[in-house]
Rosetta silent file (secondary structure, phi, psi, omega in degrees, C-alpha in Angstrom):
SEQUENCE: MSERDGRRSALGARSGDSSGAAGDEPRSAAAGGAGKPEDGFFARVYRAVREVPPGRVTTYGTVSEMVVGHGKAARTVGWALRALPASEHDSVPWWRVINAAGRISTSNRELPAEEQRSRLEAEGVRFDSQMRTDLERYGWWG
SCORE:     score description
SCORE:     0.000 S_00000001
   1 L     0.000  130.135 -179.973   21.733   -9.699   -0.396 S_00000001
   2 L   -75.903  166.255  178.204   19.097   -9.949   -3.123 S_00000001
   3 H   -60.826  -41.443 -179.721   17.667   -6.938   -4.917 S_00000001
   4 H   -65.055  -41.465  177.233   14.357   -7.438   -3.100 S_00000001
   5 H   -62.364  -39.602  177.496   16.137   -7.652    0.285 S_00000001
   6 H   -62.451  -41.889  178.510   18.017   -4.475   -0.588 S_00000001
   7 H   -64.741  -43.617  179.822   14.770   -2.697   -1.451 S_00000001
   8 H   -59.661  -43.789  179.734   13.186   -3.954    1.765 S_00000001
   9 H   -62.915  -41.955 -179.926   16.170   -2.681    3.751 S_00000001
  10 H   -64.465  -27.954 -179.752   15.986    0.718    2.059 S_00000001
  11 L   -86.795   -6.148  174.843   12.325    0.963    3.034 S_00000001
  12 L   101.117   13.760  178.267   13.113    0.253    6.661 S_00000001
  13 L   -65.280  142.180  179.132   12.143   -3.402    7.048 S_00000001
  14 L  -108.756  128.248  178.833   13.575   -4.938   10.167 S_00000001
  15 L   -60.762  129.409  176.829   14.886   -8.474   10.081 S_00000001
  16 L    78.465    4.941 -179.586   12.844  -10.731   12.325 S_00000001
  17 L   -71.265  119.212  178.542   10.214   -8.095   13.055 S_00000001
  18 L  -122.950   19.398 -176.164    6.981   -9.849   13.864 S_00000001
  19 L   -74.430  -13.361 -175.318    5.232   -7.007   15.620 S_00000001
  20 L    82.881   -5.599  173.471    2.843   -6.373   12.748 S_00000001
  21 L    72.371   -8.734 -177.887    4.261   -2.826   12.637 S_00000001
  22 H   -62.892  -26.916 -178.837    1.213   -1.250   14.202 S_00000001
  23 H   -74.247   -8.295 -179.058    3.298   -0.255   17.209 S_00000001
  24 H   -72.167  -19.417 -175.242    5.530    1.987   15.088 S_00000001
  25 L  -114.470  149.405  171.403    2.970    4.779   15.013 S_00000001
  26 L   -63.025  152.287 -177.344    1.245    6.707   17.746 S_00000001
  27 H   -55.311  -39.649 -179.375   -2.368    5.615   18.196 S_00000001
  28 H   -63.405  -31.782  179.126   -3.608    8.938   16.806 S_00000001
  29 H   -68.740  -39.069  179.194   -1.632    8.369   13.598 S_00000001
  30 H   -63.465  -27.698  178.686   -3.272    4.993   13.048 S_00000001
  31 L   -91.356    7.023  176.809   -6.601    6.771   13.275 S_00000001
  32 L   100.255    7.759 -178.151   -5.469    9.357   10.757 S_00000001
  33 L   -73.876  173.915 -178.892   -4.010   11.904   13.178 S_00000001
  34 L   -87.291  177.537  173.968   -1.030   14.148   12.540 S_00000001
  35 L    87.495   30.258  179.433    2.501   13.815   13.793 S_00000001
  36 L   -74.725  129.698  176.765    3.713   10.768   11.867 S_00000001
  37 L   -64.641  146.262 -177.347    7.473   10.258   12.218 S_00000001
  38 L   -63.093  -27.784  179.450    9.319   10.552    8.929 S_00000001
  39 L  -105.970   12.143 -179.870   10.798    7.082    9.351 S_00000001
  40 L   -73.995  174.982 -176.560    7.681    5.544   10.903 S_00000001
  41 H   -55.327  -48.311 -177.370    5.591    2.756    9.452 S_00000001
  42 H   -59.601  -45.104  179.824    3.163    5.022    7.553 S_00000001
  43 H   -61.924  -38.363  178.122    6.014    6.938    5.874 S_00000001
  44 H   -67.170  -36.663  175.816    7.642    3.645    4.853 S_00000001
  45 H   -61.742  -46.749 -177.847    4.326    2.469    3.377 S_00000001
  46 H   -62.142  -40.010  176.902    4.052    5.664    1.339 S_00000001
  47 H   -63.094  -42.148 -179.752    7.615    5.237    0.027 S_00000001
  48 H   -64.887  -43.554 -178.504    6.871    1.627   -0.970 S_00000001
  49 H   -65.700  -32.113  177.310    3.604    2.530   -2.727 S_00000001
  50 H   -62.882  -20.415 -179.719    5.406    5.254   -4.705 S_00000001
  51 L   -78.719  -18.774 -176.948    7.466    2.467   -6.316 S_00000001
  52 L   -69.149  120.819 -176.147    4.444    0.765   -7.939 S_00000001
  53 L   -73.628  155.133  175.834    4.588    1.675  -11.638 S_00000001
  54 L   -56.833  143.579  178.852    1.609    3.051  -13.584 S_00000001
  55 L    81.772    5.554  179.063   -0.573    0.350  -15.104 S_00000001
  56 L  -127.697  159.389  176.067    0.324   -2.141  -12.371 S_00000001
  57 E  -129.585  158.777  172.867   -1.217   -3.056   -9.025 S_00000001
  58 E  -137.007  172.989 -177.549    0.116   -4.596   -5.850 S_00000001
  59 E  -106.442  162.254  176.152   -1.507   -5.980   -2.729 S_00000001
  60 H   -58.269  -39.590  179.229   -1.619   -4.761    0.847 S_00000001
  61 H   -64.963  -38.942  177.718    0.349   -7.885    1.799 S_00000001
  62 H   -64.872  -41.692  177.060    3.074   -7.174   -0.747 S_00000001
  63 H   -62.574  -41.351  176.629    3.486   -3.649    0.594 S_00000001
  64 H   -58.061  -45.386  178.385    3.677   -5.138    4.101 S_00000001
  65 H   -60.828  -40.291  179.403    6.434   -7.504    2.943 S_00000001
  66 H   -65.234  -35.515 -172.767    8.335   -4.590    1.418 S_00000001
  67 H   -88.349  -43.740 -175.500    8.071   -2.512    4.585 S_00000001
  68 H  -120.245   -1.503  175.950    8.475   -4.997    7.461 S_00000001
  69 L    91.056    2.214  176.012    9.626   -8.192    5.765 S_00000001
  70 L  -153.299  164.188 -176.610    6.401  -10.168    6.121 S_00000001
  71 H   -90.616    6.592 -174.564    2.772   -9.891    5.014 S_00000001
  72 H   -74.049   -8.129  179.755    1.248   -9.880    8.492 S_00000001
  73 H  -104.216   22.285 -177.717    0.887   -6.093    8.556 S_00000001
  74 H   -57.699  -42.361  179.995   -1.386   -5.935    5.484 S_00000001
  75 H   -64.237  -37.384  178.966   -4.266   -4.487    7.476 S_00000001
  76 H   -68.218  -31.973  173.243   -1.972   -1.827    8.921 S_00000001
  77 H   -60.198  -43.510  176.587   -0.922   -0.927    5.369 S_00000001
  78 H   -59.754  -41.923  178.225   -4.621   -0.295    4.703 S_00000001
  79 H   -62.413  -42.022  179.921   -4.817    1.932    7.769 S_00000001
  80 H   -61.535  -43.638 -179.807   -1.772    3.873    6.566 S_00000001
  81 H   -68.498  -34.537  177.095   -3.337    4.452    3.146 S_00000001
  82 H   -65.296  -31.828 -179.074   -6.614    5.464    4.742 S_00000001
  83 L   -87.353    3.415 -178.460   -4.676    8.032    6.814 S_00000001
  84 L   -54.809  124.144  179.763   -2.876    9.406    3.747 S_00000001
  85 L   -60.828  143.074 -179.392   -2.909   13.207    4.015 S_00000001
  86 H   -54.318  -32.994 -179.256   -5.007   14.915    1.343 S_00000001
  87 H   -67.049  -13.953 -179.034   -1.907   16.811    0.221 S_00000001
  88 H  -110.626    6.512 -177.398   -0.357   13.467   -0.816 S_00000001
  89 L   -58.392  -29.499  179.672   -3.348   11.902   -2.627 S_00000001
  90 L   -96.319  -22.635 -177.873   -1.718   12.478   -6.010 S_00000001
  91 L   -89.482  -19.935  175.066    1.929   11.859   -5.070 S_00000001
  92 L  -111.158  109.760 -174.267    1.325    8.488   -3.355 S_00000001
  93 L   -74.774   68.160 -179.172   -0.496    6.228   -5.853 S_00000001
  94 H   -54.359  -29.837 -176.073   -2.835    4.672   -3.269 S_00000001
  95 H   -68.409  -14.027 -179.417   -5.127    3.481   -6.076 S_00000001
  96 H   -87.539    2.852  178.942   -2.523    0.899   -7.153 S_00000001
  97 E  -108.009  121.596 -178.199   -2.933   -1.114   -3.922 S_00000001
  98 E  -129.841  177.765 -178.989   -5.709   -3.722   -3.946 S_00000001
  99 L   -82.702  171.630 -174.387   -6.545   -6.841   -1.983 S_00000001
 100 L   -67.614  -15.432  176.776   -5.055  -10.305   -2.546 S_00000001
 101 L   -86.866   -0.753 -179.462   -8.167  -11.410   -4.465 S_00000001
 102 L    83.711   21.256 -177.996   -7.497   -8.725   -7.093 S_00000001
 103 E  -117.035  154.596  172.741  -10.345   -6.512   -5.933 S_00000001
 104 L   -73.706  134.369 -177.848  -10.669   -2.947   -4.759 S_00000001
 105 L  -132.467   23.541  178.751  -11.428   -2.981   -1.063 S_00000001
 106 L   -84.289  143.427  172.227  -11.509    0.644    0.018 S_00000001
 107 L  -126.218   20.215 -177.236  -14.510    2.073    1.804 S_00000001
 108 L   -76.555  129.736  179.129  -12.885    5.420    2.430 S_00000001
 109 L   -66.367  -35.915 -178.993  -15.054    8.438    1.635 S_00000001
 110 L   -76.761  -26.810 -179.942  -12.048   10.563    0.713 S_00000001
 111 L  -127.151   71.549 -172.312  -10.557    7.815   -1.498 S_00000001
 112 L   -70.377  155.172 -179.977  -13.642    6.037   -2.874 S_00000001
 113 H   -58.204  -37.199 -179.389  -13.617    2.718   -4.738 S_00000001
 114 H   -63.185  -40.227  178.190  -15.104    4.369   -7.832 S_00000001
 115 H   -67.897  -39.534  179.122  -12.196    6.805   -8.002 S_00000001
 116 H   -61.168  -47.084  179.291   -9.724    3.978   -7.484 S_00000001
 117 H   -62.981  -43.773 -179.971  -11.200    1.962  -10.337 S_00000001
 118 H   -59.750  -44.272  179.516  -11.335    5.023  -12.602 S_00000001
 119 H   -65.030  -41.844  179.477   -7.671    5.843  -11.951 S_00000001
 120 H   -65.472  -43.440  179.428   -6.609    2.231  -12.567 S_00000001
 121 H   -63.963  -35.973  177.375   -8.624    1.989  -15.790 S_00000001
 122 H   -63.740  -25.679  178.067   -7.064    5.261  -16.979 S_00000001
 123 L   -90.639    0.279  177.388   -3.679    3.545  -16.540 S_00000001
 124 L    99.389    1.003  178.333   -4.844    0.540  -18.586 S_00000001
 125 L   -78.436  129.696 -178.527   -5.767   -1.872  -15.769 S_00000001
 126 L  -108.158  152.399  179.212   -8.907   -3.814  -16.672 S_00000001
 127 L  -120.211  149.209  176.995  -11.517   -5.432  -14.440 S_00000001
 128 L   -87.292 -175.774 -176.841  -13.766   -8.420  -15.122 S_00000001
 129 L   -66.760  -15.969  178.576  -17.530   -8.572  -14.597 S_00000001
 130 L  -101.224   17.373  176.197  -16.965   -9.481  -10.941 S_00000001
 131 L    66.221   30.258  177.076  -14.864   -6.343  -10.348 S_00000001
 132 E  -109.128  149.590  172.392  -11.583   -8.298  -10.214 S_00000001
 133 L  -110.517  156.244 -177.620   -8.351   -7.527  -11.987 S_00000001
 134 L   -82.951  104.785 -178.665   -5.922  -10.154  -13.219 S_00000001
 135 H   -67.983  -25.196  175.703   -3.003  -10.158  -10.777 S_00000001
 136 H   -64.820  -38.077 -177.296   -1.011  -12.386  -13.149 S_00000001
 137 H   -86.053  -43.884 -172.349   -1.205   -9.692  -15.794 S_00000001
 138 H  -105.604   -6.327 -176.232   -1.218   -6.460  -13.790 S_00000001
 139 E   -68.255  144.190  175.979    0.440   -7.495  -10.517 S_00000001
 140 L  -128.868  129.146 -170.412    3.685   -5.908   -9.347 S_00000001
 141 L  -116.203   21.412  175.295    5.576   -7.646   -6.547 S_00000001
 142 L    86.861    0.000    0.000    8.323   -5.213   -5.680 S_00000001
């Protein structure tokens, strides 16, 4: 078993899971409701995002791969981060997750794009004139 497979296993990825992981949570949780199981998809996303080191970024697809073993649940990773409880905004570094094009793609009022960029820049991540960051330089792949 590779180190990455071991990490994936520790985060709860299931071999052969192609469900997209959205079914792991109650519908209310996907919409930001309470009652998320501790070992459910959202909790596994939060554990994976906590691994991203300061000054680095990862993509929604990479987090999906870490959690369920494939990148097909990238959108659900976004839903999980959007539903992040306010009490965890500082302990789960949501700002380190960006889209595959190297851009910030949040439209969340509670976690605005401006705050995400500010937090990343404070950690040393730079953006170009088109609001992209260099994934070759700042990317973290688990």
